[in-house]
C-alpha positions as CSV (number, residue, x, y, z in Angstrom):
1,X,-27.2,21.0,7.6
2,X,-24.4,23.9,7.0
3,X,-24.6,24.9,3.5
4,X,-22.1,24.8,0.9
5,X,-22.0,28.8,0.9
6,X,-21.7,28.7,5.1
7,X,-18.3,25.6,4.4
8,X,-16.6,28.0,2.1
9,X,-16.9,31.1,3.1
10,X,-13.9,33.0,4.3
11,X,-15.5,33.0,7.9
12,X,-16.8,29.5,8.0
13,X,-15.2,26.7,9.0
14,X,-12.7,25.9,6.1
15,X,-12.0,29.9,5.9
16,X,-11.0,29.6,9.6
17,X,-8.6,26.3,9.3
18,X,-6.7,27.1,6.2
19,X,-3.9,30.4,6.6
20,X,-5.0,33.2,4.0
21,X,-8.3,31.6,2.8
22,X,-9.6,32.7,0.1
23,X,-13.6,31.7,-1.5
24,X,-13.9,30.9,-4.9
25,X,-17.1,31.4,-6.7
26,X,-16.6,28.9,-8.8
27,X,-15.9,26.2,-6.2
28,X,-18.6,27.5,-4.0
29,X,-21.4,26.8,-6.7
30,X,-20.0,22.9,-7.5
31,X,-20.1,22.4,-4.0
32,X,-23.4,23.7,-3.8
33,X,-24.8,21.3,-6.6
34,X,-23.2,18.6,-5.1
35,X,-24.5,19.4,-1.8
36,X,-28.2,19.8,-3.6
37,X,-27.6,16.8,-5.5
38,X,-26.8,14.4,-2.4
39,X,-30.1,15.6,-0.5
40,X,-31.8,15.1,-3.6
41,X,-31.5,12.5,-4.9
42,X,-30.2,12.1,-8.8
43,X,-27.0,12.4,-11.3
44,X,-24.8,15.6,-11.5
45,X,-22.4,15.7,-13.9
46,X,-20.1,18.8,-13.1
47,X,-16.7,19.8,-15.7
48,X,-14.8,21.8,-13.3
49,X,-11.5,23.5,-15.4
50,X,-8.0,23.1,-13.2
51,X,-7.9,25.4,-10.2
52,X,-11.6,25.7,-9.4
53,X,-10.6,23.0,-6.2
54,X,-13.1,20.6,-7.5
55,X,-12.0,17.6,-5.1
56,X,-12.9,20.1,-1.8
57,X,-15.7,20.9,-3.3
58,X,-17.3,17.6,-4.0
59,X,-15.4,16.1,-0.9
60,X,-16.7,18.7,2.1
61,X,-20.3,18.4,1.6
62,X,-20.1,15.0,0.9
63,X,-18.1,13.7,4.2
64,X,-20.5,16.1,6.1
65,X,-23.6,14.5,4.3
66,X,-21.9,11.0,4.9
67,X,-20.6,11.4,8.9
68,X,-23.7,13.8,10.0
69,X,-26.1,10.8,8.8
70,X,-24.1,7.9,9.6
71,X,-23.8,7.3,5.6
72,X,-20.7,6.0,3.4
73,X,-19.7,8.1,0.2
74,X,-17.6,6.5,-2.0
75,X,-15.0,8.0,-4.6
76,X,-14.0,6.7,-7.6
77,X,-10.5,7.7,-9.1
78,X,-8.5,6.8,-12.2
79,X,-5.3,6.9,-11.1
80,X,-3.2,6.7,-7.8
81,X,-1.8,10.1,-8.0
82,X,-5.3,11.3,-7.2
83,X,-6.2,8.9,-4.5
84,X,-2.9,9.7,-3.0
85,X,-3.5,13.6,-3.0
86,X,-6.9,13.2,-1.4
87,X,-5.8,10.7,1.2
88,X,-3.0,12.5,2.5
89,X,-4.2,16.2,1.8
90,X,-8.4,17.1,0.9
91,X,-9.6,14.0,3.1
92,X,-7.2,15.3,6.7
93,X,-8.4,18.5,5.6
94,X,-12.3,17.9,5.3
95,X,-11.8,15.8,9.1
96,X,-10.6,18.9,10.5
97,X,-13.2,20.8,9.4
98,X,-15.6,18.6,10.5
99,X,-14.0,18.6,13.7
100,X,-15.2,22.2,13.9
101,X,-18.2,21.4,13.1
102,X,-18.2,18.5,16.4
103,X,-18.2,15.5,13.7
104,X,-15.7,13.2,13.5
105,X,-14.7,11.8,9.7
106,X,-13.8,8.1,8.9
107,X,-11.9,7.5,5.8
108,X,-10.2,4.9,3.7
109,X,-8.8,3.0,1.0
110,X,-9.4,-0.1,-0.6
111,X,-7.8,-1.3,-3.9
112,X,-8.0,-4.5,-6.0
113,X,-6.6,-8.2,-4.8
114,X,-3.5,-8.2,-6.6
115,X,-2.2,-5.1,-4.3
116,X,-2.7,-6.9,-0.7
117,X,-0.1,-9.4,0.7
118,X,-1.8,-12.5,1.5
119,X,-0.4,-14.1,5.1
120,X,-1.3,-17.5,4.1
121,X,0.7,-17.7,0.4
122,X,3.6,-16.2,1.9
123,X,3.8,-18.2,5.1
124,X,2.8,-22.0,2.4
125,X,6.0,-20.5,0.3
126,X,8.0,-20.3,2.5
127,X,7.6,-23.7,3.5
128,X,8.3,-24.9,0.6
129,X,11.7,-26.7,0.1
130,X,12.6,-24.9,-3.0
131,X,12.4,-21.2,-2.3
132,X,12.4,-18.6,-5.3
133,X,15.6,-17.5,-6.6
134,X,17.6,-14.1,-6.9
135,X,17.6,-13.1,-3.2
136,X,13.8,-14.3,-3.0
137,X,14.3,-16.6,0.0
138,X,15.6,-13.2,2.4
139,X,12.7,-11.3,1.4
140,X,9.9,-14.1,2.4
141,X,11.8,-13.6,5.8
142,X,11.8,-9.7,6.3
143,X,8.0,-9.9,5.1
144,X,7.1,-13.1,7.6
145,X,8.5,-10.8,10.4
146,X,7.0,-7.0,9.0
147,X,3.6,-8.8,8.8
148,X,3.5,-9.7,12.2
149,X,3.1,-6.1,13.1
150,X,1.7,-5.0,10.1
151,X,-2.1,-3.9,10.3
152,X,-2.3,-3.1,6.3
153,X,-1.0,-5.8,3.5
154,X,-0.6,-3.2,0.8
155,X,1.9,-3.6,-1.7
156,X,2.8,0.2,-1.2
157,X,3.7,0.2,2.7
158,X,5.9,-3.0,2.7
159,X,9.6,-3.3,3.7
160,X,10.8,-4.1,0.7
161,X,10.5,-4.4,-3.1
162,X,9.2,-7.5,-4.1
163,X,9.7,-8.3,-8.0
164,X,6.8,-9.1,-10.0
165,X,7.1,-13.3,-10.1
166,X,7.1,-13.3,-6.9
167,X,4.0,-11.1,-6.3
168,X,2.2,-12.8,-7.7
169,X,2.4,-15.8,-5.8
170,X,2.4,-13.9,-2.6
171,X,-0.4,-11.8,-3.4
172,X,-3.8,-12.5,-2.3
173,X,-6.0,-14.3,-4.4
174,X,-10.1,-13.4,-4.2
175,X,-11.2,-16.3,-6.3
176,X,-10.1,-18.6,-3.0
177,X,-11.5,-16.3,-0.1
178,X,-14.5,-16.2,-2.2
179,X,-14.5,-20.5,-2.2
180,X,-13.7,-20.1,1.2
181,X,-16.9,-18.1,2.2
182,X,-19.2,-19.9,-0.1
183,X,-18.0,-23.1,1.2
184,X,-18.5,-22.0,4.5
185,X,-14.8,-22.4,5.5
186,X,-12.8,-21.0,8.5
187,X,-10.9,-17.5,7.2
188,X,-7.3,-17.2,7.7
189,X,-5.9,-16.5,11.5
190,X,-4.3,-13.2,9.8
191,X,-5.8,-11.2,7.1
192,X,-3.9,-7.8,6.4
193,X,-6.8,-7.5,4.0
194,X,-9.5,-8.2,6.1
195,X,-8.2,-5.2,8.4
196,X,-7.9,-2.9,5.8
197,X,-11.8,-3.9,4.8
198,X,-12.5,-3.5,8.3
199,X,-11.9,0.1,7.9
200,X,-14.1,0.5,4.9
201,X,-16.8,-0.8,6.3
202,X,-16.2,1.1,9.1
203,X,-15.8,4.7,6.9
204,X,-17.4,7.2,5.9
205,X,-15.5,8.6,2.8
206,X,-14.0,5.4,0.9
207,X,-11.7,5.5,-1.9
208,X,-11.5,3.2,-4.6
209,X,-10.4,3.2,-8.2
210,X,-12.2,2.8,-11.4
211,X,-11.1,-1.1,-11.8
212,X,-12.8,-2.4,-8.3
213,X,-15.8,-0.2,-8.8
214,X,-16.4,-1.5,-11.5
215,X,-15.6,-4.9,-10.8
216,X,-16.4,-6.0,-7.6
217,X,-19.6,-6.1,-6.0
218,X,-18.6,-7.2,-2.9
219,X,-17.6,-3.2,-2.1
220,X,-19.2,-2.0,1.2
221,X,-22.7,-0.9,0.1
222,X,-22.5,3.1,-0.5
223,X,-25.1,5.6,0.3
224,X,-23.6,8.0,-2.3
225,X,-21.4,7.7,-5.3
226,X,-18.8,10.5,-6.5
227,X,-16.5,9.2,-9.7
228,X,-13.8,11.3,-10.4
229,X,-11.5,11.7,-13.5
230,X,-14.8,10.7,-15.2
231,X,-13.5,10.7,-18.4
232,X,-11.8,7.5,-18.3
233,X,-14.7,5.8,-16.6
234,X,-16.3,4.9,-20.4
235,X,-13.0,3.0,-21.3
236,X,-12.2,1.8,-18.1
237,X,-15.7,-0.5,-18.3
238,X,-15.3,-1.4,-21.7
239,X,-11.5,-3.1,-20.6
240,X,-13.4,-4.2,-17.4
241,X,-16.8,-5.5,-19.8
242,X,-14.1,-7.3,-22.5
243,X,-12.3,-10.4,-22.4
244,X,-8.6,-10.8,-22.8
245,X,-6.2,-14.1,-23.3
246,X,-2.8,-13.7,-23.2
247,X,0.1,-15.5,-22.6
248,X,0.6,-14.9,-19.1
249,X,-3.4,-16.6,-18.5
250,X,-2.1,-19.4,-19.5
251,X,1.9,-18.9,-17.6
252,X,0.1,-18.4,-14.2
253,X,-2.4,-21.5,-14.1
254,X,0.2,-23.9,-15.6
255,X,2.7,-22.4,-12.7
256,X,0.0,-23.0,-9.7
257,X,-1.0,-26.0,-10.9
258,X,2.8,-27.6,-11.2
259,X,3.3,-25.8,-7.5
260,X,0.1,-27.7,-6.5
261,X,0.9,-31.2,-7.5
262,X,4.2,-30.9,-6.5
263,X,3.5,-30.0,-2.9
264,X,0.1,-33.0,-2.9
265,X,3.5,-35.4,-3.9
266,X,5.8,-34.0,-0.8
267,X,2.6,-34.5,1.2
268,X,2.8,-37.7,0.4
269,X,-0.9,-38.1,-0.5
270,X,-1.8,-41.9,-1.9
271,X,-1.1,-40.8,-5.7
272,X,-2.3,-42.5,-8.3
273,X,-0.5,-41.4,-11.3
274,X,-2.5,-38.1,-11.2
275,X,0.0,-35.7,-9.6
276,X,2.3,-37.0,-12.6
277,X,-0.4,-36.3,-15.0
278,X,-1.3,-32.6,-13.8
279,X,2.4,-31.8,-13.8
280,X,2.4,-32.7,-17.4
281,X,-0.7,-31.0,-18.0
282,X,0.8,-28.1,-16.9
283,X,4.3,-28.4,-18.4
284,X,1.9,-29.1,-21.9
285,X,-0.5,-25.6,-21.3
286,X,2.7,-23.7,-20.5
287,X,4.6,-24.3,-23.8
288,X,0.9,-25.2,-26.1
289,X,-1.1,-22.3,-24.9
290,X,1.1,-19.3,-26.4
291,X,2.2,-20.8,-29.1
292,X,-1.2,-21.8,-29.6
293,X,-1.5,-17.6,-29.7
294,X,1.5,-17.1,-31.7
295,X,0.4,-19.5,-34.1
296,X,-2.8,-17.6,-34.6
297,X,-1.2,-14.2,-35.0
298,X,1.0,-15.3,-38.0
299,X,-2.0,-16.2,-39.3
300,X,-3.5,-12.5,-39.2
301,X,-0.6,-11.1,-40.2
302,X,2.2,-10.9,-37.4
303,X,6.1,-11.8,-38.5
304,X,8.4,-14.1,-36.2
305,X,10.0,-11.3,-35.1
306,X,8.1,-8.4,-33.7
307,X,9.4,-4.9,-33.6
308,X,6.5,-2.8,-33.1
309,X,3.1,-3.3,-31.6
310,X,-0.1,-4.5,-33.9
311,X,-2.9,-6.3,-34.6
312,X,-5.6,-7.6,-36.7
313,X,-9.0,-7.5,-36.7
314,X,-11.3,-10.7,-36.6
315,X,-14.2,-10.1,-38.1
316,X,-15.2,-13.6,-38.7
317,X,-15.1,-16.9,-36.8
318,X,-12.1,-18.5,-36.6
319,X,-11.6,-21.6,-36.7
320,X,-9.2,-23.7,-34.5
321,X,-9.3,-26.2,-32.6
322,X,-8.3,-25.3,-28.3
323,X,-5.1,-26.6,-27.1
324,X,-5.7,-29.7,-26.0
325,X,-4.0,-29.5,-22.7
326,X,-6.4,-27.2,-21.1
327,X,-9.1,-29.9,-20.8
328,X,-6.5,-32.1,-19.6
329,X,-5.5,-30.0,-17.0
330,X,-9.5,-28.8,-16.1
331,X,-10.2,-32.9,-15.8
332,X,-6.0,-33.6,-13.4
333,X,-7.5,-31.0,-11.3
334,X,-10.5,-32.3,-10.4
335,X,-8.5,-35.4,-9.6
336,X,-5.6,-33.4,-7.5
337,X,-8.4,-32.1,-5.7
338,X,-10.1,-35.5,-4.9
339,X,-6.5,-36.5,-3.6
340,X,-5.4,-33.6,-1.1
341,X,-5.1,-34.5,2.6
342,X,-4.8,-31.0,3.3
343,X,-8.2,-28.5,3.1
344,X,-6.1,-24.8,1.7
345,X,-5.3,-27.8,-1.2
346,X,-8.0,-28.9,-1.8
347,X,-9.8,-25.6,-1.7
348,X,-7.0,-24.0,-3.9
349,X,-7.3,-27.4,-6.2
350,X,-10.7,-26.5,-7.0
351,X,-10.7,-22.8,-7.8
352,X,-7.5,-23.4,-10.0
353,X,-9.8,-26.3,-12.1
354,X,-12.7,-23.3,-12.1
355,X,-9.8,-21.2,-14.0
356,X,-9.2,-23.5,-16.5
357,X,-12.4,-23.9,-17.2
358,X,-12.8,-20.5,-17.5
359,X,-9.7,-19.7,-19.9
360,X,-11.5,-22.1,-22.7
361,X,-14.7,-20.6,-22.4
362,X,-13.1,-16.9,-22.3
363,X,-11.1,-18.7,-25.3
364,X,-14.1,-20.2,-27.2
365,X,-15.7,-17.1,-26.7
366,X,-13.0,-15.0,-28.2
367,X,-12.4,-16.9,-31.2
368,X,-16.3,-17.7,-32.3
369,X,-18.4,-14.6,-31.2
370,X,-19.3,-12.2,-33.7
371,X,-20.7,-9.3,-33.2
372,X,-21.2,-5.7,-34.7
373,X,-21.3,-4.3,-30.9
374,X,-18.3,-5.6,-30.0
375,X,-14.3,-5.3,-31.3
376,X,-12.7,-8.6,-31.4
377,X,-8.7,-8.8,-32.7
378,X,-5.8,-10.3,-32.1
379,X,-2.6,-8.5,-31.1
380,X,1.0,-8.6,-30.9
381,X,3.7,-6.7,-29.6
382,X,7.4,-7.2,-28.3
383,X,7.7,-8.8,-25.3
384,X,9.9,-11.7,-23.5
385,X,8.5,-13.8,-20.7
386,X,10.2,-14.1,-17.8
387,X,11.4,-18.4,-17.2
388,X,8.3,-20.1,-14.8
389,X,10.0,-21.0,-11.9
390,X,8.3,-24.5,-11.8
391,X,10.0,-27.4,-12.8
392,X,9.1,-28.7,-16.4
393,X,7.5,-25.3,-17.2
394,X,9.7,-24.4,-20.5
395,X,10.6,-20.6,-21.2
396,X,8.9,-19.0,-23.8
397,X,9.1,-16.1,-26.1
398,X,6.2,-14.4,-27.1
399,X,4.0,-11.3,-27.3
400,X,0.8,-12.4,-28.6
401,X,-2.9,-12.2,-27.0
402,X,-6.7,-11.9,-27.9
403,X,-8.9,-9.1,-26.9
404,X,-12.4,-8.1,-27.0
405,X,-14.5,-5.3,-25.9
406,X,-17.9,-3.6,-26.5
407,X,-18.1,-0.3,-28.0
408,X,-20.7,0.9,-26.2
409,X,-20.7,0.7,-22.4
410,X,-23.8,3.2,-21.8
411,X,-26.4,0.5,-21.4
412,X,-23.8,-1.2,-18.8
413,X,-22.9,2.2,-16.7
414,X,-26.2,2.7,-16.7
415,X,-27.0,0.1,-14.3
416,X,-24.0,-0.1,-12.5
417,X,-24.5,4.2,-12.1
418,X,-28.1,5.1,-11.5
419,X,-29.5,0.9,-10.9
420,X,-28.3,1.3,-7.2
421,X,-30.4,4.1,-6.8
422,X,-28.2,6.1,-4.6
423,X,-27.1,9.9,-5.6
424,X,-24.0,10.1,-8.5
425,X,-21.7,13.3,-9.2
426,X,-19.3,12.4,-12.3
427,X,-16.7,15.1,-12.3
428,X,-13.5,16.1,-14.6
429,X,-11.3,18.8,-15.7
430,X,-12.5,17.5,-19.1
431,X,-15.4,16.3,-20.3
432,X,-16.1,17.7,-23.1
433,X,-14.7,19.2,-26.6
434,X,-16.2,22.3,-26.6
435,X,-20.4,21.1,-27.6
436,X,-21.7,21.0,-24.1
437,X,-21.7,17.7,-22.3
438,X,-24.4,16.0,-23.9
439,X,-22.7,13.4,-25.7
440,X,-20.5,12.6,-22.5
441,X,-23.8,11.7,-20.8
442,X,-24.8,9.9,-23.4
443,X,-21.3,7.4,-23.5
444,X,-22.0,7.2,-19.6
445,X,-25.9,5.9,-19.4
446,X,-27.1,9.4,-17.9
447,X,-28.2,11.2,-20.7
448,X,-30.9,12.8,-18.0
449,X,-28.3,14.1,-15.6
450,X,-28.7,17.9,-14.6
451,X,-25.1,19.1,-16.0
452,X,-22.7,21.6,-14.7
453,X,-19.6,23.7,-16.3
454,X,-17.7,25.7,-14.7
455,X,-14.1,27.5,-16.2
456,X,-10.6,27.7,-15.0
457,X,-10.7,30.6,-12.5
458,X,-6.9,31.4,-13.4
459,X,-6.1,34.1,-16.2
460,X,-4.5,32.4,-19.4
461,X,-4.0,35.5,-21.3
462,X,-1.3,36.8,-18.5
463,X,-0.4,33.2,-17.6
464,X,0.2,30.8,-20.6
465,X,1.4,31.3,-24.0
466,X,0.3,29.4,-27.2
467,X,3.0,29.1,-30.1
468,X,1.9,27.1,-33.4
469,X,4.9,25.7,-35.4
470,X,4.6,25.6,-39.5
471,X,6.9,24.2,-40.9
472,X,4.9,22.1,-43.5
473,X,6.1,18.8,-41.9
474,X,3.7,15.9,-42.5
475,X,2.3,13.6,-39.7
476,X,1.9,10.9,-42.3
477,X,5.7,10.8,-43.2
478,X,7.0,9.4,-40.4
479,X,11.1,9.8,-40.4
480,X,10.4,12.9,-42.3
481,X,8.3,14.5,-39.0
482,X,11.0,12.6,-36.7
483,X,13.0,14.6,-38.2
484,X,11.4,18.0,-38.0
485,X,9.9,17.3,-34.3
486,X,13.6,16.7,-33.0
487,X,14.8,19.7,-35.0
488,X,12.3,21.8,-33.3
489,X,12.6,20.3,-29.9
490,X,16.2,20.6,-29.7
491,X,16.0,24.2,-31.4
492,X,13.1,25.2,-28.2
493,X,14.8,23.6,-25.5
494,X,17.2,25.6,-24.3
495,X,15.4,28.6,-24.9
496,X,13.1,27.6,-21.8
497,X,14.3,28.0,-18.6
498,X,12.2,25.4,-17.1
499,X,11.3,22.3,-17.3
500,X,9.7,20.8,-20.4
501,X,7.5,18.1,-21.6
502,X,7.5,16.9,-24.7
503,X,4.4,14.9,-25.2
504,X,3.9,11.9,-28.2
505,X,0.8,9.9,-29.7
506,X,3.4,6.5,-30.0
507,X,5.8,5.2,-29.3
508,X,7.2,4.4,-32.4
509,X,7.9,8.3,-32.6
510,X,8.9,8.8,-29.2
511,X,11.9,6.4,-29.9
512,X,13.0,7.6,-33.0
513,X,12.7,11.7,-31.6
514,X,14.6,10.6,-28.5
515,X,17.5,9.0,-31.0
516,X,17.7,12.4,-32.5
517,X,18.1,14.7,-29.4
518,X,19.7,13.0,-26.9
519,X,23.0,13.7,-27.7
520,X,22.2,17.1,-28.2
521,X,20.8,18.3,-25.1
522,X,23.1,19.7,-23.0
523,X,23.1,21.2,-19.2
524,X,20.0,19.3,-18.1
525,X,18.7,15.9,-17.4
526,X,16.9,13.9,-20.2
527,X,14.4,11.4,-19.5
528,X,12.2,8.9,-20.8
529,X,8.9,7.3,-19.8
530,X,9.6,3.4,-19.3
531,X,13.3,4.0,-18.0
532,X,11.6,3.9,-14.7
533,X,8.2,3.4,-12.8
534,X,6.3,6.8,-14.0
535,X,6.0,8.3,-9.8
536,X,9.6,7.9,-9.9
537,X,10.7,9.8,-12.7
538,X,8.1,12.8,-11.9
539,X,9.5,13.1,-9.1
540,X,13.1,12.8,-10.2
541,X,11.5,15.8,-13.0
542,X,10.2,17.8,-10.3
543,X,13.2,17.5,-8.5
544,X,15.6,18.5,-11.2
545,X,13.7,21.9,-12.2
546,X,14.8,22.4,-15.6
547,X,14.5,18.3,-17.5
548,X,13.5,17.2,-19.9
549,X,10.4,14.2,-20.4
550,X,9.9,12.5,-23.6
551,X,5.9,10.3,-22.4
552,X,3.2,9.5,-24.0
553,X,-0.7,8.7,-22.5
554,X,0.4,8.6,-18.9
555,X,1.6,12.7,-19.0
556,X,-0.9,13.9,-20.9
557,X,-3.6,13.9,-18.5
558,X,-3.4,13.0,-14.4
559,X,0.3,14.9,-13.8
560,X,0.2,17.9,-11.7
561,X,3.4,19.8,-11.8
562,X,3.0,23.5,-10.9
563,X,6.0,26.1,-10.5
564,X,8.8,26.3,-13.1
565,X,9.8,22.6,-13.0
566,X,6.7,22.8,-15.6
567,X,7.2,25.6,-17.9
568,X,6.8,24.1,-21.2
569,X,4.6,21.3,-22.7
570,X,5.2,20.6,-26.2
571,X,2.5,18.3,-28.4
572,X,4.2,16.9,-31.3
573,X,1.2,15.7,-32.9
574,X,-2.8,16.1,-32.7
575,X,-3.7,13.3,-30.6
576,X,-6.4,11.4,-32.8
577,X,-7.0,8.3,-31.9
578,X,-4.5,5.2,-34.0
579,X,-7.3,4.6,-36.9
580,X,-5.2,1.5,-37.9
581,X,-5.6,0.0,-34.8
582,X,-8.2,-3.1,-34.2
583,X,-10.3,-1.6,-32.2
584,X,-10.8,2.0,-34.1
585,X,-11.4,-0.4,-37.2
586,X,-14.3,-2.3,-35.3
587,X,-15.3,1.4,-34.3
588,X,-15.3,2.9,-37.8
589,X,-17.5,0.0,-38.9
590,X,-19.9,0.6,-36.2
591,X,-20.5,4.0,-36.4
592,X,-20.6,3.6,-40.3
593,X,-23.5,1.3,-39.8
594,X,-25.7,3.9,-38.0
595,X,-25.1,6.4,-41.2
596,X,-22.6,8.6,-38.5
597,X,-19.3,10.4,-39.2
598,X,-16.8,8.2,-37.1
599,X,-14.4,11.1,-37.6
600,X,-16.7,13.5,-36.5
601,X,-18.6,11.5,-33.7
602,X,-15.7,10.1,-32.4
603,X,-12.3,10.7,-33.9
604,X,-12.1,14.1,-33.9
605,X,-13.9,15.2,-30.0
606,X,-11.0,12.1,-28.7
607,X,-8.5,14.0,-30.0
608,X,-10.0,17.3,-29.0
609,X,-10.2,16.3,-25.7
610,X,-7.1,15.0,-25.4
611,X,-5.3,18.3,-27.1
612,X,-7.5,19.9,-23.5
613,X,-5.7,17.1,-21.3
614,X,-2.3,17.7,-22.4
615,X,-2.7,21.9,-22.5
616,X,-4.0,21.4,-19.1
617,X,-0.8,20.2,-17.5
618,X,0.7,23.4,-17.3
619,X,-1.0,25.2,-15.4
620,X,-1.5,24.2,-12.3
621,X,-1.4,27.2,-9.4
622,X,-2.4,31.2,-9.6
623,X,1.3,31.9,-10.3
624,X,1.9,29.6,-12.8
625,X,3.8,31.2,-16.1
626,X,4.5,29.0,-19.5
627,X,4.0,27.7,-23.1
628,X,2.6,24.9,-24.9
629,X,3.9,24.1,-28.3
630,X,1.9,22.7,-30.7
631,X,4.5,21.1,-33.9
632,X,1.7,19.9,-35.6
633,X,0.8,22.4,-38.7
634,X,-2.6,20.5,-39.7
635,X,-4.3,22.6,-36.5
636,X,-4.1,25.7,-39.1
637,X,-3.9,23.6,-42.5
638,X,-6.7,21.7,-42.0
639,X,-10.5,22.1,-41.7
640,X,-11.0,20.2,-38.2
641,X,-8.2,22.7,-36.9
642,X,-10.5,25.0,-35.7
643,X,-12.5,22.6,-33.2
644,X,-9.2,22.4,-31.6
645,X,-8.3,26.1,-31.2
646,X,-11.6,26.7,-29.8
647,X,-11.6,24.4,-27.6
648,X,-8.3,25.5,-25.8
649,X,-8.1,28.6,-23.3
650,X,-7.8,32.2,-24.4
651,X,-4.3,32.9,-24.6
652,X,-1.4,34.7,-25.9
653,X,-0.2,33.9,-29.3
654,X,3.7,33.4,-30.2
655,X,4.7,33.8,-33.6
656,X,8.2,32.0,-34.0
657,X,10.6,31.2,-31.5
658,X,11.9,34.3,-30.6
659,X,8.7,35.9,-28.9
660,X,9.2,32.2,-27.1
661,X,12.5,33.2,-25.9
662,X,11.0,36.5,-24.9
663,X,8.2,35.2,-23.2
664,X,10.6,33.6,-21.3
665,X,12.8,36.4,-20.9
666,X,9.7,37.9,-18.7
667,X,10.3,35.5,-16.3
668,X,8.6,32.1,-15.0
669,X,7.1,32.3,-11.2
670,X,9.0,29.4,-9.8
671,X,7.7,29.1,-6.5
672,X,5.5,26.1,-5.8
673,X,2.3,26.8,-4.5
674,X,-0.3,24.7,-2.9
675,X,-1.6,22.4,-6.0
676,X,-5.3,22.9,-7.4
677,X,-7.5,20.4,-9.0
């Protein structure tokens, strides 16, 4: 098989494929390590700084290995942006390179169930006498015509926008499909998901996201696995292994049960009163379930009017009887199943009954579980539920839920990653906080994995500058700190000729600062995360060239804006986890039970890694030039500040805003060159 050195040499297939190609030593080292892992087995963890070209470093040897041996490489990512990059840029490049070697490469994307249109549900909804309001009937007709010639059911490929309440009634329901298979029932005649599934089963390279990788035991079997954006996998695993009961679960169950009962009645089944009883219990469930959660939140610290998100750790079992409507609805659905003449309705009744039973189990577990290794909490947040369309289902306004998640996922990840006995590569631009990969490997269940750390090839001393503002404002005084942040932002924005990210660690601070600067920013767009979809917002930001964007978590990582469109990144606060959150309270208790310092072993490493990710938004290509401004003076005043500074790339330090102006006066490179990951 062609070696990594040959693949990436200027005279090799990649060099012949790309004009002006230059071999990158770090990329070749990573590709060679990936190739060795694929051939010998085991696990490899790679931290590859921005500009190494890690995507092609694992895709080219991986695609060659898979296509030459009729094997399957599964690639799992965290963000849709990276999936699109792989499918639209890197994988087509890999396919062209392999063609030069006489090989054909097949690749595909597979997503979670709620991303696919279900033709069966579409046609059943069209047949209902009461079509959805707000233009829903026209949407259904357009989708019906489109589906007849479509070869994929992905929501992103649909010919029109579908509102979320309507989409919930149209997307694929994997539990129904699973029950059909389990019972040996005939599958739907035209299944758009099956079209994508068949492509996935034939693919040499299959791209999925972390949620699907963790949750679906029925993915096409892989012969090797690459986890990109691997720093997010432990958190994704904790979320997957956790349990959540919110108002939406009650409402969706109630809405589906009521619709099924009405449909059965319209079909004229021999009813003994069970259908009306099912509708009654569905209405009761839609009202009683959310009210139960709301009252639980009120008992644990919430108020009737919630302005900001909050929560409370549940350290003891909660003595509270379950909503009476749940066992009643479960019993009624068994009767509805018995009455249904249509096999599809009978199957749906069975699935809904199982769903009601699952909701009861989860609720009981959340109320009664007590474990030091599990965080269990009640949360509340501002939220307005849309009124369900089903008759008899009342509107509700609430924002509460019960949740739990494990604090240590290392054993579960070890089983998931190493259990199949296939080669595993974990990679990201940020896996450490300056003290090696040992901690990440332990969290991911791979303590014995081989490791490789590759620094970014960019010249940060020439390309990047760092300004730390020391004005004495303390984040603990939120109002004063917000005023100081707003004042500094108003001062620096006019000094930056290109675009500016202003990144926050909380929505509350973002809203405060936005309120203080929104009328003071002139001559350029000012946007706030949440005003529109993140992807559309990012496209508008790039197109504007000199916009200001205020963002939280989403924009700290996985966002790629090369060129002058992003010339300055403002980090408003050192991004420590929220000490007051229920999960962090549980984590602190758990660490202290082992005699460890929560701050030293968890909080500080997480904050340093996130600061590195925020810094990493700035320099995306070898021609980028810009500045990072840190407004939290604790990085200079506190003992732990050195950990942050040591983890950042070496770059020139600016003393004040005047030097920031001088830095930009020397020019910011504006051509957007090819992105490098």
